[in-house]
DRENRONU-771688 format. One record per residue (C-alpha): x, y, z; chain; residue in three letters; residue number from 1. Coordinates in pm, 1 decimal, always signed. Layout:
<pabas>
PABA          u          v          w   voke   marmar   vexti
PABA          X          Y          Z      A      ALA     NUM
...
</pabas>
This chain:
<pabas>
PABA          u          v          w   voke   marmar   vexti
PABA       +0.0       +0.0       +0.0      A      MET       1
PABA     +132.8     +345.6      -88.0      A      THR       2
PABA     +207.3     +610.3     +172.5      A      ASP       3
PABA      -90.7     +813.6      +49.8      A      ASP       4
PABA     -322.6     +513.4      +77.2      A      ALA       5
PABA     -196.7     +437.0     +429.0      A      VAL       6
PABA     -243.3     +801.1     +524.2      A      GLY       7
PABA     -599.2     +793.2     +396.5      A      GLY       8
PABA     -676.8     +475.5     +591.0      A      LEU       9
PABA     -527.4     +612.5     +912.7      A      VAL      10
PABA     -720.5     +936.8     +870.2      A      ASP      11
PABA    -1041.6     +736.9     +824.7      A      HIS      12
PABA     -970.5     +526.9    +1134.1      A      LEU      13
PABA     -887.3     +838.1    +1335.4      A      PHE      14
PABA    -1214.3    +1005.6    +1239.4      A      ARG      15
PABA    -1431.1     +698.8    +1297.5      A      HIS      16
PABA    -1254.0     +509.4    +1577.3      A      SER      17
PABA    -1037.1     +747.8    +1780.4      A      ALA      18
PABA    -1326.1     +864.7    +1996.1      A      GLY      19
PABA    -1421.1     +507.7    +2079.3      A      ARG      20
PABA    -1064.9     +414.5    +2168.4      A      MET      21
PABA    -1022.3     +722.3    +2386.2      A      VAL      22
PABA    -1354.7     +651.1    +2558.5      A      ALA      23
PABA    -1259.7     +292.8    +2647.9      A      VAL      24
PABA     -913.4     +387.3    +2774.9      A      LEU      25
PABA    -1025.2     +699.4    +2961.7      A      ALA      26
PABA    -1304.5     +516.3    +3138.4      A      ARG      27
PABA    -1048.1     +278.6    +3286.6      A      ARG      28
PABA     -777.2     +536.4    +3347.4      A      LEU      29
PABA    -1021.2     +786.3    +3493.5      A      GLY      30
PABA    -1152.4    +1116.7    +3361.2      A      ALA      31
PABA     -856.7    +1296.4    +3520.8      A      ASP      32
PABA     -630.5    +1109.4    +3274.4      A      ARG      33
PABA     -819.8    +1200.2    +2961.3      A      LEU      34
PABA     -506.2    +1364.7    +2819.6      A      ASP      35
PABA     -312.8    +1039.4    +2856.7      A      LEU      36
PABA     -582.3     +841.5    +2672.8      A      ALA      37
PABA     -580.0    +1093.6    +2386.4      A      GLU      38
PABA     -199.9    +1095.7    +2368.8      A      GLU      39
PABA     -155.7     +718.4    +2343.2      A      VAL      40
PABA     -425.3     +692.1    +2075.2      A      VAL      41
PABA     -249.7     +967.8    +1879.2      A      GLN      42
PABA      +85.4     +787.2    +1921.9      A      GLU      43
PABA      -68.5     +464.4    +1792.2      A      ALA      44
PABA     -191.7     +643.5    +1482.3      A      LEU      45
PABA     +152.3     +796.5    +1424.2      A      MET      46
PABA     +310.7     +451.7    +1460.1      A      GLN      47
PABA      +70.1     +317.9    +1196.8      A      ALA      48
PABA     +178.7     +592.3     +956.1      A      LEU      49
PABA     +545.0     +497.2     +996.7      A      THR      50
PABA     +517.4     +115.7     +998.1      A      THR      51
PABA     +226.2      +14.5     +775.1      A      TRP      52
PABA     +384.6     +134.2     +447.1      A      PRO      53
PABA     +674.4     -111.6     +509.4      A      TYR      54
PABA     +516.4     -398.9     +702.3      A      ARG      55
PABA     +173.1     -388.1     +543.5      A      GLY      56
PABA     -166.4     -304.4     +689.5      A      VAL      57
PABA     -280.6     -557.5     +953.8      A      PRO      58
PABA     -589.5     -769.1     +890.0      A      ASP      59
PABA     -768.8     -580.4    +1168.1      A      ASN      60
PABA     -624.5     -226.3    +1154.2      A      PRO      61
PABA     -861.7      -88.8    +1416.9      A      GLY      62
PABA     -778.1     -366.8    +1660.8      A      GLY      63
PABA     -404.8     -315.2    +1592.8      A      TRP      64
PABA     -433.6      +54.1    +1676.6      A      LEU      65
PABA     -621.1      -18.6    +1995.8      A      PHE      66
PABA     -366.9     -275.7    +2113.7      A      GLN      67
PABA      -78.5      -36.1    +2045.5      A      VAL      68
PABA     -254.5     +243.6    +2235.4      A      ALA      69
PABA     -332.2       +5.4    +2521.1      A      HIS      70
PABA      +29.9     -111.9    +2549.6      A      HIS      71
PABA     +160.8     +244.8    +2535.0      A      ARG      72
PABA      -73.6     +339.7    +2817.4      A      ALA      73
PABA      +56.8      +48.4    +3024.1      A      LEU      74
PABA     +416.7     +155.6    +2958.8      A      ASP      75
PABA     +340.8     +512.2    +3066.1      A      ARG      76
PABA     +174.5     +390.7    +3385.1      A      LEU      77
PABA     +472.2     +168.6    +3474.8      A      ARG      78
PABA     +719.6     +454.2    +3423.3      A      ARG      79
PABA     +523.6     +714.2    +3616.8      A      ASP      80
PABA     +499.6     +658.4    +3989.4      A      GLY      81
PABA     +203.8     +893.3    +4019.7      A      VAL      82
PABA      +10.1     +696.2    +3760.6      A      LEU      83
PABA     +117.0     +349.8    +3875.7      A      ARG      84
PABA     -198.8     +309.6    +4081.9      A      ALA      85
PABA     -393.7     +296.3    +3755.5      A      LYS      86
PABA     -211.9      -17.3    +3640.2      A      LEU      87
PABA     -460.9     -253.2    +3797.1      A      GLU      88
PABA     -751.3      -99.7    +3605.5      A      SER      89
PABA     -565.4     -121.3    +3274.1      A      LEU      90
PABA     -347.9     -423.7    +3328.8      A      GLY      91
PABA     -347.1     -785.2    +3226.5      A      ALA      92
PABA     -673.6     -857.0    +3403.1      A      GLY      93
PABA     -865.0     -650.1    +3152.2      A      TRP      94
PABA     -924.8     -772.9    +2798.8      A      SER      95
PABA     -915.6     -491.8    +2544.6      A      ALA      96
PABA    -1179.6     -511.9    +2271.6      A      PRO      97
PABA    -1042.1     -661.8    +1954.2      A      ALA      98
PABA    -1215.9     -419.4    +1723.1      A      ASP      99
PABA    -1283.4      -57.6    +1822.5      A      PRO     100
PABA    -1495.5      -21.0    +1510.6      A      ALA     101
PABA    -1759.0     -213.1    +1709.1      A      THR     102
PABA    -1903.2      +54.5    +1936.2      A      PRO     103
PABA    -1893.0      +13.4    +2313.0      A      SER     104
PABA    -2212.0     +202.2    +2388.4      A      VAL     105
PABA    -2149.2     +227.1    +2763.0      A      ASP     106
PABA    -1800.8     +373.2    +2717.7      A      ASP     107
PABA    -1891.6     +620.3    +2444.9      A      GLU     108
PABA    -2212.0     +730.1    +2614.1      A      LEU     109
PABA    -2028.0     +784.4    +2942.5      A      ALA     110
PABA    -1776.4     +999.1    +2754.5      A      MET     111
PABA    -2050.9    +1204.4    +2585.4      A      ILE     112
PABA    -2227.6    +1259.4    +2916.7      A      LEU     113
PABA    -1905.0    +1379.3    +3076.3      A      MET     114
PABA    -1810.6    +1608.0    +2786.2      A      CYS     115
PABA    -2159.8    +1761.2    +2800.7      A      CYS     116
PABA    -2171.0    +1793.9    +3179.5      A      HIS     117
PABA    -2383.3    +2099.3    +3272.5      A      PRO     118
PABA    -2106.0    +2218.7    +3506.1      A      ALA     119
PABA    -1887.2    +2294.0    +3204.0      A      LEU     120
PABA    -1942.3    +2614.2    +3001.9      A      PRO     121
PABA    -2143.1    +2552.5    +2686.3      A      ARG     122
PABA    -1861.4    +2642.8    +2440.7      A      PRO     123
PABA    -1631.9    +2404.1    +2629.7      A      ALA     124
PABA    -1889.7    +2124.2    +2608.6      A      ARG     125
PABA    -1908.6    +2166.4    +2231.1      A      VAL     126
PABA    -1531.1    +2173.2    +2180.1      A      ALA     127
PABA    -1469.2    +1881.0    +2417.0      A      LEU     128
PABA    -1735.4    +1666.2    +2250.2      A      THR     129
PABA    -1596.0    +1728.1    +1902.2      A      LEU     130
PABA    -1235.4    +1672.8    +2009.1      A      LYS     131
PABA    -1273.2    +1376.5    +2242.6      A      THR     132
PABA    -1572.2    +1188.9    +2104.4      A      VAL     133
PABA    -1569.7    +1302.2    +1742.1      A      GLY     134
PABA    -1196.8    +1292.8    +1674.0      A      GLY     135
PABA    -1195.5    +1647.8    +1532.0      A      PHE     136
PABA     -865.6    +1833.6    +1551.4      A      SER     137
PABA     -832.6    +2169.2    +1725.5      A      VAL     138
PABA     -785.2    +2330.3    +1384.6      A      GLU     139
PABA    -1102.9    +2169.7    +1245.2      A      GLU     140
PABA    -1309.2    +2283.6    +1544.9      A      ILE     141
PABA    -1169.9    +2635.8    +1512.4      A      ALA     142
PABA    -1255.4    +2643.1    +1141.4      A      ALA     143
PABA    -1608.6    +2515.8    +1206.7      A      ALA     144
PABA    -1684.3    +2789.5    +1458.9      A      PHE     145
PABA    -1479.6    +3066.6    +1297.7      A      LEU     146
PABA    -1249.2    +3083.8    +1597.0      A      SER     147
PABA     -873.7    +3077.2    +1648.7      A      ARG     148
PABA     -708.0    +2740.9    +1723.6      A      PRO     149
PABA     -546.3    +2895.7    +2032.2      A      ALA     150
PABA     -892.0    +2988.7    +2165.5      A      THR     151
PABA    -1023.2    +2634.9    +2114.5      A      ILE     152
PABA     -710.8    +2486.8    +2273.2      A      ALA     153
PABA     -757.0    +2709.8    +2578.8      A      GLN     154
PABA    -1119.4    +2600.6    +2612.0      A      ARG     155
PABA    -1011.7    +2237.3    +2607.3      A      LEU     156
PABA     -738.6    +2291.5    +2865.5      A      VAL     157
PABA     -976.1    +2476.8    +3097.2      A      ARG     158
PABA    -1246.6    +2212.0    +3052.3      A      ALA     159
PABA    -1008.8    +1927.8    +3140.4      A      LYS     160
PABA     -881.0    +2126.6    +3437.9      A      ARG     161
PABA    -1237.9    +2170.4    +3558.3      A      GLN     162
PABA    -1309.3    +1799.0    +3507.6      A      ILE     163
PABA    -1018.3    +1718.9    +3739.7      A      ARG     164
PABA    -1104.1    +1989.5    +3993.0      A      ALA     165
PABA    -1472.9    +1896.0    +4013.8      A      ASP     166
PABA    -1404.1    +1522.2    +4009.6      A      GLY     167
PABA    -1631.0    +1463.0    +3710.2      A      LEU     168
PABA    -1636.8    +1093.8    +3631.8      A      GLY     169
PABA    -1687.2     +866.8    +3334.9      A      LEU     170
PABA    -1984.3     +674.6    +3463.3      A      GLU     171
PABA    -2355.3     +672.8    +3399.5      A      MET     172
PABA    -2519.9     +932.8    +3623.8      A      PRO     173
PABA    -2777.3     +834.9    +3882.0      A      ALA     174
PABA    -3139.2     +821.7    +3768.0      A      ASP     175
PABA    -3224.7    +1153.1    +3933.8      A      ASP     176
PABA    -2930.6    +1329.2    +3764.5      A      ALA     177
PABA    -2979.3    +1175.8    +3419.6      A      LEU     178
PABA    -3251.1    +1412.2    +3285.4      A      PRO     179
PABA    -3037.9    +1726.0    +3335.8      A      ALA     180
PABA    -2732.3    +1554.3    +3188.1      A      ARG     181
PABA    -2933.3    +1430.6    +2889.7      A      LEU     182
PABA    -3080.1    +1777.7    +2833.7      A      ASP     183
PABA    -2726.0    +1913.5    +2817.6      A      SER     184
PABA    -2625.8    +1646.4    +2564.3      A      VAL     185
PABA    -2924.0    +1729.9    +2343.9      A      LEU     186
PABA    -2843.8    +2100.9    +2370.1      A      ASP     187
PABA    -2489.2    +2038.1    +2245.8      A      VAL     188
PABA    -2599.8    +1808.1    +1962.4      A      LEU     189
PABA    -2865.5    +2059.5    +1853.7      A      TYR     190
PABA    -2604.3    +2336.9    +1845.3      A      LEU     191
PABA    -2358.0    +2118.3    +1653.1      A      LEU     192
PABA    -2616.2    +2028.1    +1392.6      A      PHE     193
PABA    -2741.7    +2382.9    +1346.2      A      ASN     194
PABA    -2388.8    +2517.4    +1301.8      A      GLU     195
PABA    -2327.6    +2251.8    +1038.5      A      GLY     196
PABA    -2662.3    +2298.4     +864.8      A      TYR     197
PABA    -2649.5    +2677.3     +839.0      A      ALA     198
PABA    -2294.4    +2798.3     +891.4      A      ALA     199
PABA    -2291.3    +3147.6    +1037.5      A      HIS     200
PABA    -1985.7    +3257.3     +846.7      A      GLY     201
PABA    -1706.2    +3151.8     +616.0      A      GLY     202
PABA    -1712.0    +3017.4     +263.4      A      ASP     203
PABA    -1939.7    +2716.1     +305.2      A      ASN     204
PABA    -2315.3    +2720.9     +342.7      A      LEU     205
PABA    -2314.7    +2374.8     +499.5      A      VAL     206
PABA    -2053.6    +2187.3     +701.7      A      ARG     207
PABA    -2172.7    +1833.1     +647.7      A      THR     208
PABA    -1921.4    +1677.8     +888.9      A      GLU     209
PABA    -2078.3    +1864.0    +1182.1      A      LEU     210
PABA    -2425.5    +1751.0    +1074.8      A      CYS     211
PABA    -2306.0    +1393.2    +1036.8      A      GLY     212
PABA    -2134.1    +1390.7    +1374.3      A      GLU     213
PABA    -2441.8    +1528.2    +1551.6      A      ALA     214
PABA    -2654.7    +1254.6    +1391.5      A      ILE     215
PABA    -2401.9     +982.0    +1480.1      A      ARG     216
PABA    -2393.1    +1089.3    +1843.7      A      LEU     217
PABA    -2773.2    +1111.4    +1864.9      A      ALA     218
PABA    -2796.8     +755.5    +1732.4      A      ARG     219
PABA    -2542.6     +645.8    +1991.3      A      LEU     220
PABA    -2743.4     +807.8    +2272.1      A      VAL     221
PABA    -3053.5     +623.6    +2150.0      A      LEU     222
PABA    -2864.9     +292.7    +2147.6      A      ALA     223
PABA    -2848.6     +281.8    +2529.4      A      HIS     224
PABA    -3166.0     +180.8    +2718.5      A      PRO     225
PABA    -3108.9     +448.0    +2985.4      A      SER     226
PABA    -3111.5     +731.8    +2733.0      A      THR     227
PABA    -3349.2     +594.8    +2468.2      A      GLU     228
PABA    -3615.7     +857.1    +2538.6      A      ARG     229
PABA    -3875.9    +1047.5    +2331.9      A      PRO     230
PABA    -3686.2    +1381.4    +2321.2      A      PRO     231
PABA    -3382.9    +1203.7    +2172.8      A      VAL     232
PABA    -3603.7    +1048.0    +1904.3      A      HIS     233
PABA    -3749.2    +1393.6    +1838.2      A      ALA     234
PABA    -3406.9    +1555.8    +1798.0      A      LEU     235
PABA    -3280.8    +1277.6    +1571.5      A      LEU     236
PABA    -3599.6    +1307.5    +1364.7      A      SER     237
PABA    -3542.4    +1680.8    +1324.0      A      LEU     238
PABA    -3179.7    +1634.0    +1218.7      A      MET     239
PABA    -3260.8    +1357.4     +971.3      A      LEU     240
PABA    -3546.0    +1552.3     +810.9      A      LEU     241
PABA    -3332.6    +1863.4     +779.4      A      GLN     242
PABA    -3037.5    +1662.4     +646.4      A      SER     243
PABA    -3257.6    +1513.6     +375.4      A      SER     244
PABA    -3251.4    +1857.2     +205.6      A      ARG     245
PABA    -2874.4    +1902.4     +210.4      A      LEU     246
PABA    -2816.7    +1784.9     -149.4      A      PRO     247
PABA    -3058.6    +2051.9     -275.3      A      ALA     248
PABA    -2970.9    +2348.7      -52.3      A      ARG     249
PABA    -2710.3    +2490.8     -288.3      A      ALA     250
PABA    -2665.8    +2501.8     -664.4      A      ASP     251
PABA    -2358.5    +2379.8     -852.3      A      GLU     252
PABA    -2178.7    +2706.1     -775.5      A      ALA     253
PABA    -2242.3    +2661.3     -403.3      A      GLY     254
PABA    -2501.0    +2939.5     -394.4      A      ASP     255
PABA    -2796.2    +2925.5     -156.3      A      LEU     256
PABA    -3131.9    +2796.7     -278.9      A      LEU     257
PABA    -3438.2    +2876.9      -70.1      A      LEU     258
PABA    -3687.5    +2605.5      +18.7      A      LEU     259
PABA    -3922.5    +2703.2     -263.0      A      GLY     260
PABA    -3638.2    +2697.8     -518.2      A      GLU     261
PABA    -3500.6    +2355.3     -430.3      A      GLN     262
PABA    -3531.8    +2052.5     -657.3      A      ASP     263
PABA    -3722.4    +1824.3     -419.6      A      ARG     264
PABA    -3638.5    +1520.1     -629.2      A      SER     265
PABA    -3287.5    +1558.9     -483.2      A      ARG     266
PABA    -3411.2    +1529.8     -125.2      A      TRP     267
PABA    -3298.5    +1206.5      +39.8      A      ASP     268
PABA    -3609.4     +988.6      +72.5      A      LEU     269
PABA    -3437.5     +735.4     +296.9      A      ALA     270
PABA    -3349.9    +1006.1     +549.9      A      LEU     271
PABA    -3706.1    +1139.5     +534.1      A      ILE     272
PABA    -3847.4     +791.9     +602.6      A      ALA     273
PABA    -3609.9     +739.0     +893.5      A      GLU     274
PABA    -3687.4    +1084.4    +1029.7      A      GLY     275
PABA    -4062.8    +1019.1    +1019.2      A      LEU     276
PABA    -4011.5     +687.2    +1199.9      A      THR     277
PABA    -3826.4     +859.2    +1482.7      A      HIS     278
PABA    -4093.1    +1132.4    +1496.9      A      LEU     279
PABA    -4354.4     +862.0    +1547.8      A      GLU     280
PABA    -4145.4     +708.0    +1828.0      A      ARG     281
PABA    -4102.2    +1052.1    +1985.5      A      ALA     282
PABA    -4479.1    +1063.1    +2040.7      A      ALA     283
PABA    -4455.7     +783.1    +2297.7      A      ALA     284
PABA    -4394.5    +1023.3    +2586.1      A      GLY     285
PABA    -4629.7    +1266.5    +2755.7      A      ASP     286
PABA    -4400.8    +1570.5    +2716.9      A      THR     287
PABA    -4372.6    +1790.8    +2408.0      A      ILE     288
PABA    -4032.1    +1951.8    +2359.6      A      THR     289
PABA    -3896.5    +2210.8    +2120.9      A      VAL     290
PABA    -3745.6    +1922.1    +1923.0      A      PHE     291
PABA    -4089.0    +1761.1    +1878.9      A      HIS     292
PABA    -4238.3    +2079.9    +1733.7      A      VAL     293
PABA    -3943.2    +2163.5    +1509.4      A      GLU     294
PABA    -3940.0    +1806.4    +1379.0      A      ALA     295
PABA    -4313.6    +1830.9    +1304.0      A      ALA     296
PABA    -4251.7    +2151.9    +1105.3      A      ILE     297
PABA    -3972.9    +1979.9     +911.7      A      ALA     298
PABA    -4205.9    +1685.1     +846.1      A      ALA     299
PABA    -4467.4    +1920.5     +695.2      A      CYS     300
PABA    -4211.1    +2046.9     +446.4      A      HIS     301
PABA    -4083.3    +1694.6     +375.1      A      ALA     302
PABA    -4435.0    +1570.9     +295.9      A      ALA     303
PABA    -4519.5    +1849.5      +50.8      A      ALA     304
PABA    -4439.9    +1803.8     -321.4      A      PRO     305
PABA    -4379.3    +2178.9     -354.6      A      ASP     306
PABA    -4394.7    +2499.6     -151.7      A      GLU     307
PABA    -4751.4    +2584.9     -256.9      A      ALA     308
PABA    -4878.2    +2243.4     -143.8      A      SER     309
PABA    -4733.5    +2276.3     +206.2      A      THR     310
PABA    -4992.3    +2271.3     +485.7      A      ASP     311
PABA    -4913.1    +2630.5     +584.1      A      TRP     312
PABA    -5202.8    +2671.2     +831.3      A      PRO     313
PABA    -5069.4    +2373.3    +1026.2      A      TYR     314
PABA    -4712.4    +2508.0    +1001.7      A      VAL     315
PABA    -4837.3    +2840.3    +1142.9      A      LEU     316
PABA    -5008.9    +2656.5    +1427.7      A      GLN     317
PABA    -4686.6    +2468.8    +1501.6      A      LEU     318
PABA    -4493.6    +2795.9    +1513.8      A      TYR     319
PABA    -4748.5    +2923.3    +1768.4      A      ASP     320
PABA    -4676.5    +2609.1    +1974.7      A      ASP     321
PABA    -4303.5    +2663.5    +1933.1      A      LEU     322
PABA    -4328.3    +3023.6    +2050.0      A      LEU     323
PABA    -4507.6    +2906.1    +2363.5      A      ALA     324
PABA    -4222.8    +2662.5    +2436.8      A      LEU     325
PABA    -3937.5    +2883.5    +2318.7      A      LYS     326
PABA    -4021.0    +3255.7    +2315.3      A      PRO     327
PABA    -3756.3    +3375.5    +2073.9      A      SER     328
PABA    -3733.2    +3657.9    +1817.8      A      PRO     329
PABA    -3594.2    +3410.6    +1563.3      A      VAL     330
PABA    -3893.2    +3177.6    +1609.5      A      VAL     331
PABA    -4121.2    +3480.8    +1579.4      A      ALA     332
PABA    -3948.6    +3572.5    +1252.2      A      LEU     333
PABA    -4011.8    +3225.4    +1110.2      A      ASN     334
PABA    -4371.9    +3245.1    +1228.4      A      ARG     335
PABA    -4411.7    +3575.5    +1041.6      A      ALA     336
PABA    -4297.1    +3409.7     +719.3      A      ILE     337
PABA    -4551.9    +3129.3     +770.5      A      ALA     338
PABA    -4815.5    +3395.3     +844.7      A      LEU     339
PABA    -4742.3    +3557.7     +506.8      A      ALA     340
PABA    -4809.2    +3221.8     +338.4      A      MET     341
PABA    -5144.1    +3188.7     +518.4      A      VAL     342
PABA    -5283.6    +3543.5     +546.0      A      GLU     343
PABA    -5096.9    +3719.6     +268.4      A      GLY     344
PABA    -4785.7    +3926.5     +211.7      A      THR     345
PABA    -4913.1    +4237.1     +390.8      A      ALA     346
PABA    -4973.8    +4042.4     +713.4      A      ALA     347
PABA    -4624.2    +3900.0     +698.9      A      GLY     348
PABA    -4468.5    +4242.9     +641.5      A      ILE     349
PABA    -4656.7    +4391.1     +939.7      A      ARG     350
PABA    -4537.5    +4108.5    +1164.1      A      ALA     351
PABA    -4176.1    +4141.3    +1048.5      A      LEU     352
PABA    -4172.1    +4518.7    +1082.2      A      GLU     353
PABA    -4299.7    +4484.1    +1439.0      A      ALA     354
PABA    -4009.3    +4247.2    +1509.8      A      LEU     355
PABA    -3768.3    +4506.7    +1371.2      A      GLY     356
PABA    -3816.9    +4708.1    +1689.6      A      ARG     357
PABA    -3655.9    +4431.9    +1897.8      A      GLN     358
PABA    -3291.5    +4489.2    +1981.9      A      ARG     359
PABA    -3222.6    +4114.2    +1970.4      A      ALA     360
PABA    -3269.2    +4118.8    +1591.2      A      LEU     361
PABA    -3076.4    +4440.0    +1524.6      A      ALA     362
PABA    -2778.4    +4247.7    +1384.1      A      ARG     363
PABA    -2971.6    +3950.9    +1239.9      A      TYR     364
PABA    -2947.3    +3965.5     +862.2      A      HIS     365
PABA    -3242.0    +3732.9     +800.2      A      LEU     366
PABA    -3489.8    +3996.3     +922.4      A      LEU     367
PABA    -3416.3    +4253.9     +647.1      A      PRO     368
PABA    -3365.4    +3967.6     +399.6      A      ALA     369
PABA    -3712.9    +3833.8     +476.1      A      ALA     370
PABA    -3861.4    +4183.7     +446.1      A      LEU     371
PABA    -3684.3    +4223.6     +112.1      A      GLY     372
PABA    -3840.1    +3900.7      -12.5      A      ALA     373
PABA    -4191.8    +3998.4      +97.6      A      LEU     374
PABA    -4174.7    +4353.9      -43.1      A      TRP     375
PABA    -4052.4    +4209.9     -372.4      A      ARG     376
PABA    -4344.3    +3967.0     -371.6      A      ARG     377
PABA    -4571.7    +4265.0     -302.0      A      ALA     378
PABA    -4444.3    +4431.6     -620.2      A      GLY     379
PABA    -4233.0    +4704.7     -459.4      A      VAL     380
PABA    -3876.0    +4625.4     -572.7      A      PRO     381
PABA    -3730.1    +4960.6     -460.2      A      LEU     382
PABA    -3830.1    +4893.9     -100.2      A      THR     383
PABA    -3714.6    +4534.5     -135.2      A      ALA     384
PABA    -3374.1    +4654.7     -258.3      A      ALA     385
PABA    -3341.9    +4883.1      +44.9      A      ARG     386
PABA    -3392.0    +4587.5     +276.4      A      TYR     387
PABA    -3147.9    +4367.1      +84.0      A      TYR     388
PABA    -2884.4    +4641.2     +118.0      A      ARG     389
PABA    -2953.1    +4650.5     +491.9      A      ALA     390
PABA    -2903.4    +4273.0     +511.4      A      ALA     391
PABA    -2573.8    +4300.1     +321.3      A      LEU     392
PABA    -2447.8    +4550.1     +578.9      A      ALA     393
PABA    -2470.5    +4281.4     +850.1      A      LEU     394
PABA    -2245.5    +3976.8     +911.9      A      PRO     395
PABA    -2328.0    +3695.6     +665.9      A      VAL     396
PABA    -2154.8    +3390.8     +523.9      A      SER     397
PABA    -2004.0    +3408.8     +174.8      A      SER     398
PABA    -2284.6    +3203.0      +10.0      A      PRO     399
PABA    -2548.4    +3418.2     +181.7      A      GLU     400
PABA    -2374.7    +3735.0      +62.4      A      ARG     401
PABA    -2379.9    +3607.3     -295.4      A      ARG     402
PABA    -2749.6    +3522.9     -260.3      A      PHE     403
PABA    -2835.0    +3869.0     -125.3      A      LEU     404
PABA    -2633.7    +4040.2     -398.0      A      LEU     405
PABA    -2817.3    +3836.0     -659.7      A      ARG     406
PABA    -3154.8    +3930.7     -511.8      A      ARG     407
PABA    -3050.0    +4297.1     -492.4      A      LEU     408
PABA    -2947.7    +4294.1     -857.2      A      GLY     409
PABA    -3281.4    +4140.2     -956.4      A      GLU     410
PABA    -3471.3    +4410.3     -763.6      A      CYS     411
PABA    -3268.0    +4688.0     -921.5      A      GLU     412
PABA    -3338.2    +4546.2    -1267.4      A      ALA     413
PABA    -3716.8    +4533.7    -1214.3      A      GLU     414
PABA    -3956.2    +4822.9    -1289.0      A      PRO     415
PABA    -4045.8    +5038.1     -989.0      A      ALA     416
PABA    -4394.7    +4885.6     -980.5      A      SER     417
PABA    -4565.8    +4595.1    -1150.0      A      ARG     418
</pabas>
């Protein structure tokens, strides 16, 4: 196998297996030795890069990596007097799994629950989950959230310091503590997915790796009987239904396509079917969460053959329910757009203009963009152009900027009234 081929295989194993290996080792070493678990897994991957091109790739490359990491951890424990007490938990009495590609749900779930512990600051929970469970590098996390690598590295250091100081462990929480811990996990996964689905800056409209990682972790949470609960089904349903549109969200140039402009034949029917199945399972509980309502809205869009056929009165009702659960200017903005589809453009404009008086939306480019779209639909392109210019003056991603410039150009080319 060539060096490039070996490098590609190691990169694949790192992305898909490193988190599992770290989880198994860290659970036995203790959360206070998370750095050691990460280091020996990284060393095993580096050893693979230097030896596999000459000795060949083992029959079970994942198992080989795990055994190397395990032995390196043992060597470090023997050499370090402070760590020697950990030898018993990682020594000959414990049989390492032969294939880390086979998930150990208990280990990985315990790691997710620790990384998302409510005691940690939210940005730290996100960074720690991506780094430790997802196998993302510091540089990749920084790029995803438009931050500096040094900032992400500091968050990780502080989070691990807090884990040691607070004595946070890698075990399943008690039944009375599980709901709060699970809520924190769902909060992190929701944030990860949304950042991947609608990047708030940079050159890419969508960061599919973040979406995929959020979905993978949600599936893992559902795989354990203690955390297989209706809100998790609801969140996974939402993410799957939204992900089904990813192939159609941008044109060949990478430019944004709105829901009504998308080629729905490109939507992923398998993801829609899976999302609807999880939405049905989410109904088993007696509590309705934000995830339930957002998934139901996504299901309305998924079921419609085109924008005009969407059950907009029901979507508007769902946005009313969502506002009751999550009073938010952004939810109110989306409700105003649904209102325009039900009661007409003028009603939508009035609702959006009322929202414009809220300080929380002063720097939110989608408010003037939505007003631009509705004024253009109302046949007043000059007013629409004014709102598109206002949107362009606010922070937007590169694809969104191109979209707004295109809309502005179309407004400027139209007659003043029609």
